[in-house]
C-alpha positions as CSV (number, residue, x, y, z in Angstrom):
1,M,241.2,44.3,192.7
2,T,240.1,40.5,193.3
3,L,238.6,38.5,190.5
4,E,235.0,39.1,192.6
5,D,235.5,42.6,192.8
6,T,236.3,42.9,189.2
7,L,233.2,41.1,188.2
8,K,230.7,43.2,190.1
9,K,232.6,46.5,188.4
10,V,232.2,44.9,185.1
11,H,228.4,44.4,185.9
12,L,228.2,47.7,187.4
13,A,229.5,49.2,184.2
14,Q,227.0,47.2,182.2
15,E,224.3,48.4,184.1
16,K,225.3,52.1,184.1
17,L,227.2,52.4,180.6
18,N,226.0,49.4,178.5
19,C,229.5,48.5,177.7
20,F,229.4,44.9,177.2
21,V,227.0,42.6,174.5
22,T,228.4,39.4,176.7
23,I,229.8,39.1,179.9
24,I,231.7,36.1,180.8
25,D,231.6,35.2,184.5
26,D,233.6,32.0,184.8
27,V,236.9,33.7,183.9
28,A,239.9,31.8,185.3
29,P,241.7,33.5,188.4
30,N,245.3,35.5,188.2
31,K,244.9,36.2,184.3
32,K,245.3,39.2,182.7
33,Y,241.8,40.2,181.8
34,I,241.0,42.1,178.7
35,A,237.8,43.0,176.6
36,I,237.2,42.3,172.9
37,K,235.2,44.0,170.5
38,D,232.3,42.0,169.3
39,N,233.4,41.9,165.7
40,F,236.2,39.4,166.3
41,S,235.5,35.7,166.4
42,T,235.6,34.1,169.7
43,K,235.0,30.0,169.9
44,N,231.9,29.3,171.7
45,I,231.2,32.8,172.4
46,L,228.8,35.1,171.4
47,S,230.2,37.5,168.5
48,T,227.3,39.7,167.0
49,G,228.9,42.6,165.4
50,S,226.5,44.5,167.6
51,S,224.0,43.4,164.7
52,N,220.7,41.7,164.7
53,T,221.8,39.8,161.6
54,L,224.2,38.1,164.1
55,K,222.6,38.4,167.0
56,D,222.8,34.7,167.7
57,Y,225.8,34.0,166.1
58,M,228.4,31.3,167.8
59,P,231.6,31.3,165.9
60,F,233.5,27.6,165.8
61,F,237.1,29.3,165.9
62,D,239.3,31.8,167.6
63,A,240.4,35.0,165.6
64,T,244.6,34.7,165.6
65,V,244.6,37.7,167.9
66,I,242.3,35.8,170.6
67,T,244.7,32.7,170.4
68,K,247.7,34.9,170.8
69,L,246.2,36.6,173.8
70,K,245.4,33.3,175.4
71,N,248.8,32.0,174.7
72,N,250.0,34.7,176.6
73,G,248.2,34.7,179.6
74,Y,245.0,36.5,179.0
75,D,241.4,35.8,179.5
76,I,238.5,37.5,177.9
77,I,236.2,39.1,180.4
78,G,233.6,40.2,178.0
79,K,232.8,41.1,174.4
80,T,232.1,44.8,174.1
81,V,229.4,46.8,172.2
82,M,230.2,48.5,169.1
83,D,228.4,50.7,166.2
84,E,226.8,48.2,164.1
85,L,229.1,46.0,162.1
86,G,232.0,48.6,162.7
87,M,230.3,51.3,160.8
88,G,230.0,54.7,162.9
89,G,232.1,57.0,164.8
90,T,229.4,57.4,167.7
91,G,228.8,54.0,169.9
92,K,224.8,55.0,169.3
93,S,223.8,51.9,166.7
94,G,224.7,48.8,168.5
95,H,221.6,46.5,168.4
96,T,221.9,46.5,172.2
97,G,221.7,50.2,172.8
98,I,223.9,53.3,173.0
99,V,227.2,53.0,175.1
100,K,227.7,56.0,177.2
101,N,230.9,57.9,178.2
102,P,231.9,57.1,181.8
103,W,233.4,60.9,182.6
104,N,229.8,61.9,182.0
105,P,226.9,59.2,181.0
106,L,225.0,61.8,179.1
107,H,227.7,62.2,176.1
108,I,228.8,59.7,173.6
109,T,232.0,57.9,173.8
110,G,232.6,58.0,170.1
111,G,233.2,54.5,168.0
112,S,233.1,52.2,166.8
113,S,234.9,50.4,169.5
114,A,232.6,52.4,171.9
115,G,232.2,49.7,174.6
116,S,236.1,48.9,174.6
117,A,237.0,52.2,175.3
118,A,234.6,52.9,178.1
119,A,235.2,49.8,179.7
120,V,239.1,50.8,180.1
121,A,238.2,54.3,180.9
122,A,235.8,53.1,183.6
123,G,238.7,51.3,185.5
124,I,237.0,48.2,185.4
125,I,240.0,46.3,182.9
126,P,243.3,47.5,182.1
127,Y,243.2,47.1,178.3
128,A,240.6,46.0,175.5
129,I,240.9,45.2,171.8
130,G,239.3,47.0,169.4
131,S,239.4,47.4,165.4
132,D,240.1,50.9,163.3
133,T,239.1,51.5,159.8
134,G,239.0,55.3,159.9
135,D,239.6,56.3,163.5
136,S,237.6,53.7,165.5
137,I,239.9,53.3,168.0
138,R,241.6,56.7,168.3
139,K,238.3,58.9,168.4
140,P,236.7,56.9,171.3
141,A,240.1,56.6,173.0
142,A,240.1,60.4,172.7
143,W,237.0,61.5,174.1
144,C,237.1,58.5,176.9
145,G,240.5,59.7,178.2
146,I,242.6,56.8,177.4
147,V,245.3,55.4,174.9
148,G,244.2,53.9,171.6
149,F,247.0,52.6,168.9
150,K,246.2,51.7,165.6
151,P,249.7,49.7,164.3
152,T,251.2,49.8,161.0
153,Y,248.8,47.5,158.7
154,G,249.5,44.0,158.9
155,L,251.6,44.2,162.2
156,I,248.8,42.2,164.1
157,S,246.5,39.5,162.0
158,R,243.0,40.4,160.8
159,Y,242.1,36.7,160.4
160,G,239.3,36.4,162.5
161,L,237.9,40.0,162.6
162,F,234.6,40.6,160.8
163,P,236.0,42.6,157.8
164,F,234.4,45.9,157.2
165,A,236.6,47.6,154.6
166,S,239.8,45.3,154.2
167,S,241.9,47.6,152.7
168,M,241.8,50.1,155.8
169,D,240.6,47.7,158.7
170,H,243.3,47.3,161.4
171,V,243.5,45.4,164.9
172,G,244.5,47.9,167.5
173,V,245.0,48.0,171.3
174,M,243.1,50.6,174.2
175,A,244.6,51.2,177.5
176,R,245.4,53.6,180.1
177,N,248.9,54.0,179.5
178,V,251.4,53.6,176.6
179,E,253.3,51.0,178.3
180,D,250.3,48.9,178.4
181,I,249.6,49.4,174.8
182,A,253.3,48.3,173.8
183,K,253.2,45.2,176.1
184,V,249.7,43.8,174.7
185,T,250.8,44.7,171.0
186,D,254.0,42.7,171.6
187,D,251.9,39.9,172.8
188,I,249.6,39.4,169.8
189,K,251.5,41.0,167.0
190,G,253.6,38.8,164.3
191,I,253.1,37.3,160.9
192,D,250.2,34.9,160.0
193,E,249.5,32.2,157.4
194,N,245.9,33.1,157.4
195,D,246.3,36.8,156.7
196,M,248.3,37.3,153.6
197,T,249.0,41.1,154.6
198,S,250.7,40.4,157.9
199,W,254.6,40.6,158.0
200,D,257.2,39.2,160.0
201,S,257.8,41.8,163.1
202,S,259.9,39.2,165.0
203,N,262.8,41.7,165.4
204,I,260.6,44.6,166.7
205,N,260.0,44.9,170.5
206,L,257.9,47.9,171.1
207,T,258.1,47.3,174.8
208,K,261.9,47.4,174.9
209,E,262.2,50.6,172.4
210,L,259.7,53.0,174.5
211,T,262.3,54.6,176.5
212,Q,264.9,55.4,173.6
213,S,265.9,59.1,173.3
214,I,263.5,61.5,171.4
215,K,265.5,64.3,171.4
216,N,265.7,66.3,168.0
217,K,263.2,64.2,166.3
218,K,260.9,66.4,164.1
219,L,257.0,66.7,164.1
220,F,255.0,68.4,161.6
221,Y,251.4,69.5,162.1
222,I,249.0,70.5,159.4
223,K,248.0,74.2,159.5
224,E,244.5,73.7,157.7
225,I,243.5,71.4,160.7
226,C,245.2,73.4,163.6
227,D,244.5,77.1,162.8
228,E,241.6,78.7,164.5
229,N,241.4,81.1,161.6
230,E,240.5,78.2,159.3
231,Y,237.1,77.6,160.9
232,P,234.5,80.6,160.5
233,N,232.5,81.0,163.5
234,A,234.5,78.5,165.5
235,N,232.7,77.8,168.8
236,K,234.5,77.8,172.3
237,E,235.1,74.2,172.6
238,L,236.9,74.2,169.0
239,K,238.9,76.9,170.2
240,Q,239.8,75.5,173.6
241,T,240.8,72.5,171.8
242,L,243.4,74.1,169.5
243,T,244.7,76.0,172.2
244,T,245.4,73.1,174.6
245,F,246.9,71.3,171.5
246,K,249.3,74.2,170.8
247,N,250.0,74.3,174.4
248,T,251.0,70.8,173.9
249,L,253.4,71.4,171.2
250,K,255.2,73.8,173.7
251,K,255.7,70.9,175.7
252,C,256.8,68.5,172.9
253,E,259.7,71.3,172.3
254,E,260.6,71.1,175.8
255,L,261.1,67.5,175.7
256,G,263.4,68.2,172.6
257,L,261.2,67.6,169.7
258,K,261.2,70.2,166.9
259,I,257.7,71.0,165.5
260,E,257.2,72.8,162.2
261,E,254.2,73.8,160.8
262,V,253.2,72.4,157.1
263,S,250.7,73.7,154.8
264,I,248.5,70.9,152.6
265,D,246.3,72.2,149.7
266,R,242.8,72.5,151.2
267,N,241.5,70.3,148.3
268,I,243.5,67.6,149.6
269,L,242.2,67.6,152.7
270,N,238.6,68.1,151.8
271,A,238.9,65.0,149.9
272,I,239.8,62.9,152.8
273,Y,236.1,62.2,154.0
274,P,234.7,61.5,150.6
275,T,237.3,59.1,149.6
276,Y,236.9,57.3,153.1
277,F,233.1,57.0,152.8
278,S,233.3,55.8,148.7
279,I,235.9,53.2,149.3
280,S,234.9,51.9,152.7
281,C,230.9,51.7,151.5
282,A,232.0,49.7,148.5
283,E,234.5,47.4,150.4
284,A,231.6,46.9,153.4
285,T,228.8,46.2,150.5
286,S,231.2,43.4,149.0
287,N,232.5,41.9,152.7
288,F,229.0,41.9,154.0
289,A,227.3,40.3,151.3
290,N,227.4,37.0,153.1
291,L,224.9,38.2,155.7
292,T,222.0,36.7,154.0
293,G,220.3,34.8,156.9
294,I,221.1,31.5,155.0
295,A,224.2,30.3,156.0
296,F,223.8,31.8,159.7
297,G,222.1,34.3,161.5
298,P,218.2,34.6,161.8
299,R,216.4,33.1,158.8
300,G,214.1,35.6,157.1
301,K,210.4,35.1,156.1
302,G,209.5,34.1,152.4
303,K,208.7,31.4,150.1
304,T,211.9,31.6,148.1
305,A,215.4,32.1,149.2
306,Q,215.3,35.9,147.6
307,E,212.4,36.7,149.6
308,Q,214.0,35.1,152.8
309,I,217.3,37.1,152.3
310,I,215.5,40.5,151.4
311,D,213.6,39.9,154.8
312,H,216.6,39.2,156.7
313,R,218.4,42.2,155.5
314,T,215.8,44.8,155.5
315,K,214.6,43.7,159.3
316,G,218.1,42.9,160.5
317,F,220.2,46.0,159.1
318,G,219.8,49.5,161.2
319,P,219.2,52.6,158.7
320,L,222.9,53.8,158.9
321,I,224.2,50.4,157.6
322,K,221.2,50.1,155.0
323,K,222.2,53.7,153.7
324,R,226.2,52.7,153.6
325,F,225.4,49.5,151.5
326,I,223.2,51.6,149.1
327,I,226.2,53.7,148.3
328,G,228.5,51.0,148.3
329,S,226.2,49.1,145.9
330,Y,226.0,52.5,143.8
331,V,229.8,53.2,143.3
332,L,230.4,49.8,142.4
333,Q,227.8,49.6,139.7
334,A,229.8,49.5,136.3
335,E,228.8,52.7,135.2
336,N,229.7,54.5,138.0
337,Q,233.0,52.8,139.2
338,E,235.2,55.0,137.3
339,K,233.6,58.4,138.6
340,Y,233.2,57.3,141.7
341,F,235.3,54.4,143.3
342,L,238.2,54.3,140.9
343,N,238.6,58.1,141.5
344,A,238.5,58.0,145.2
345,C,241.4,55.3,145.2
346,R,243.2,57.7,143.0
347,L,242.4,60.4,145.5
348,R,243.7,58.0,148.6
349,R,247.3,57.5,146.7
350,I,247.7,61.4,146.2
351,I,246.9,62.0,150.0
352,V,249.4,58.9,151.0
353,N,251.9,60.1,148.6
354,K,251.8,63.7,150.1
355,I,252.2,62.4,153.8
356,N,254.7,60.2,152.5
357,D,256.8,62.6,151.0
358,L,256.3,64.5,154.4
359,F,257.8,61.4,156.2
360,N,261.0,61.5,154.1
361,T,261.6,64.8,156.3
362,Y,259.7,64.3,159.7
363,D,259.8,61.5,162.0
364,G,255.8,61.9,162.5
365,L,252.6,63.7,162.2
366,I,251.3,65.4,165.1
367,L,247.3,66.8,165.5
368,P,244.4,67.1,167.8
369,A,242.5,63.7,167.9
370,T,239.3,65.5,167.7
371,L,238.3,69.1,166.9
372,E,235.8,69.0,170.4
373,P,234.7,66.7,173.2
374,A,232.5,64.4,172.8
375,P,228.9,65.6,172.0
376,L,225.8,64.7,174.0
377,I,224.0,61.5,173.3
378,N,220.5,63.4,172.2
379,G,222.8,66.6,170.7
380,E,223.7,67.2,167.4
381,M,227.3,67.0,166.0
382,S,229.1,70.0,165.1
383,E,229.6,70.8,161.7
384,Y,233.6,70.3,162.5
385,Q,232.7,67.0,164.1
386,K,230.7,65.7,161.1
387,L,233.6,66.3,158.9
388,E,236.1,65.6,160.9
389,Q,237.9,62.5,159.5
390,Y,241.7,63.2,159.0
391,L,242.6,60.3,161.3
392,A,241.6,58.4,158.4
393,I,244.9,59.2,156.7
394,A,246.7,56.9,159.1
395,N,243.9,54.4,157.6
396,F,244.6,55.0,153.7
397,G,248.5,54.5,153.9
398,G,248.3,51.8,156.7
399,F,250.3,54.2,159.1
400,P,250.9,53.4,162.8
401,S,249.1,56.0,164.9
402,I,248.4,56.7,168.7
403,T,245.9,58.7,170.5
404,I,246.9,59.8,174.1
405,P,244.8,62.0,176.4
406,N,245.6,65.7,176.4
407,G,243.5,67.5,179.2
408,F,239.7,68.4,179.1
409,V,237.5,71.0,177.7
410,N,234.1,71.2,179.3
411,N,235.2,68.7,181.9
412,L,235.3,65.9,179.1
413,P,238.6,64.4,177.7
414,I,240.2,65.5,174.9
415,G,243.2,63.8,172.9
416,I,246.3,64.3,170.8
417,N,247.6,61.9,168.0
418,I,250.8,60.8,166.3
419,T,251.3,59.4,163.5
420,G,254.5,57.8,162.1
421,K,255.6,56.0,158.7
422,I,255.0,52.5,157.8
423,K,256.7,50.0,160.0
424,D,257.9,52.9,162.4
425,D,255.3,51.5,165.1
426,A,258.1,51.8,167.9
427,N,259.1,55.2,166.8
428,V,255.4,56.6,167.2
429,L,255.0,54.5,170.9
430,N,258.6,55.8,171.9
431,I,257.3,59.7,171.1
432,A,254.1,59.1,172.7
433,Y,255.4,57.1,176.0
434,H,257.7,60.6,176.9
435,L,254.7,62.9,176.1
436,E,252.5,61.3,178.3
437,A,255.0,61.2,180.8
438,A,255.5,65.3,180.6
439,M,251.5,65.2,181.3
440,E,249.1,64.4,184.1
441,Y,247.1,62.3,182.3
442,K,248.5,58.7,182.7
443,N,246.4,55.8,184.0
444,Q,243.4,58.4,184.5
445,I,240.0,56.8,185.5
446,A,237.0,58.3,185.0
447,K,234.7,58.7,187.8
448,G,231.4,60.4,186.6
449,W,229.4,57.1,186.0
450,E,229.6,55.2,189.5
């Protein structure tokens, strides 16, 4: 496809799906074109975080990821729509509007990396950069029928990523096959003096290790998540998703993988969502305290600085963001820290310790990426989707985690997720590569939007 054809398709996708905040028409020819989630700093390119508080923000520096991409022959073709400031799992809260699913535009993409997922799924670009704090790459990847990878914490520098919840934020990649995921990750990973959580991965070549044998590797799945009997009044979509998952486990065994069921205390699993919510809201409240309208962003009205800040934040943030900031401030209050924030941190450690104990026996965890396909834009999420946050386990522990396509339910894509131990990214991608090859969904492109 020529550059002219690519740009035509980008603009058509924008018209039909609302993937982009900014489209860059003057890209150089003969480059590897990539889209970037709009919470990465791009020098002299609008970077809004899909929030009215930053609707005119033009950074003066590139994030480390952007610099590495440019140095490796990529050119940015657009900045993609996201849930406002990365908070949300629907793709519906960005300040420029709802991102639509290219398989069926009446359905959501999931979020927060919504525009990145939709652009890749629509076939207009081969890969995109996203961020993942709870499941923000891997869930929209599942609902858009593509591959989404969140690497080990610190494998890719976060310098220049707008921080949401710093202890759980990860930079990651979205593409239509695992090999492209590995190639892009190899190009952008590495230690960075500007990110003290990054680490030296120069001895790791993810692309070269893709084809290694997976025979006799052991995976576990969690009974309480994957057993239909655990869900009273399960709807047909949930049943079909779990049936598809079990069928894929059989494919894993045919590939030489060993699969075992593990039971985890329901109390631990029930703690995942409130733990994530408490910690992420607390960290977000702190990280976004600089969005005052004083240093940057549209200036609020008022006679004093305090009045201007109040006006800016009241008008600039959407209702979901305000809710999370209020909760974050509440759990950080001195009288509440022990009961809410510190207890959440303790629960996080209990969850991570449990998974690490299992990783002493197993090479990875395999689960459905979601329990149902993407809901309607104007519909309600089911009770299962509202509480579904188990992919955040990988964010709690910084574990590498990948979602690959796993078929369809109601003509909408669903995915399967593989998570591994810290710094074992090559193993996670290796398993995903072989499983992808055994199925029919590699390089699939959505046609429902054209």
